[in-house]
C-alpha positions, 0 to 999 in steps of 0.5 A: 499500499502506497501513501497518497501523493501530495498534488498542488493546484494553483487556483489564482493570482492577485497583484498587491495594489496597496498594504494596510496595517490594522491593529486587530488584524495585522497586514491587510493587502488590497489586491486585484485578481489577475487570473483564476480564482482566489478562495478563502482558506487556501494556501497563499505564497508571496512572489516577489521579482519571480522569487517565492518570498513566503508561504502561508495561509490566508486569514480572510478575504473581503470585498469592501466590508463583506466577507467573501468565499471567493474572488474571481477575475473578470467580475465585479468582485475582482478587487479584494483584500486579504488579511494574511500573516505574510508580509507583502509589499505593493507590486507583489503577486499573491498565488492562491493554491490548494493541496490535495491527496491523489491515490497513486496507481500500482 
């Protein structure tokens, strides 16, 4: 019996337009979704100048004051804010991904 294989799937990308500091929440990144779909609770990695700087979890995903489950490109909800534990700067790319277990073939 082989252990399941961990497969990573990229869900979407968002470009950081502005970074805000909130006393209770930490760092909030104001983003524009540039590709795919950003899903709340997914893993997020910060890509700066083509290099992965940090990898972590998304704390929340909002559109204005409203909590969102997902935010897609080419929709009215293409701009969003993400509360993360990840340090980010203007111009960074946040890449959302999820990891799934896939059964191995014998």
